[in-house]
C-alpha angles and dihedrals in degrees: 000000000000091000090054091052092049091047092050091050092050092049091050092047093050092048090055097044114104116243119254088233140353138207131219095020124159113283117247095024105119141108106223145343131255113211106207119199116188125203099234098210089058094050091046093049094049102034119346101067092051088052092049090237114182087220088076091059091062133074096248122158118173105009127185106260092178152301105247127197107226139192121220083255117023131344142254124241139181090015125191110253138164091215117112120248117254120267123244088255091056095049092043089057089064095057093095092066102023101043097234139025088236090064090054092050093049093048091051092049096049103031112004094065088059092060092073089228128122111260097257092046090052093049090048090050091049091051091047090052091049093049093045093075129061112231109215108256092210091079093055090053095059111124095189139022115277137191116221143153109281088226089070090065091055092046092050092053092048091049092052094045114053114216096023108130131204092248090057098056136049134184121214131199133203128191089355092304133112103261114170147351113219123194123190118225139181117241084265089057097250117140114260139169114288122238117254092253092053098054105089102154112189108231098195116130093197106039114160117244109187119212120244108258 
């Protein structure tokens, strides 16, 4: 009898728990943005080179991975929208900060549609968010690969961007490498506290940061 009660309680609790993410949600219904900046040498080493991505032929450092609409808990994706998809010309114009036009198209399809904005307005907003923050030049000047505490990446970004607090930025790692810097923003692109499911601070003391070749 007790097992049945426990099982029923667990089932009820799970049915009430909000999903970590959703698909096909209503466009424009979100709480804040996550600006995701990817360290290009890491992405190329783990994925891009195997795909033959032209991004890996360039001297990219911190590229714009995406500008993601976010809920306080979870995030929408592949939203239903009446807005037209961007043209090839529009996505190609993002290559200078995203690495490829294909990356811009994919980010629009998965995240941009959820912003509720027309395609060009979303791409313009993503560029404005990218350009709002100074990316520490010291990382571009590396002449060889280094291992360092991931916390130093976060500290460097906060030093270069006055007013950016530790609860508004997080650094992620993948395969023992520095992967991304993520900054939480209001819909007006002002820094704000990240949701609990967004903060994923990498705690490695010897994370690999590959130099730009």
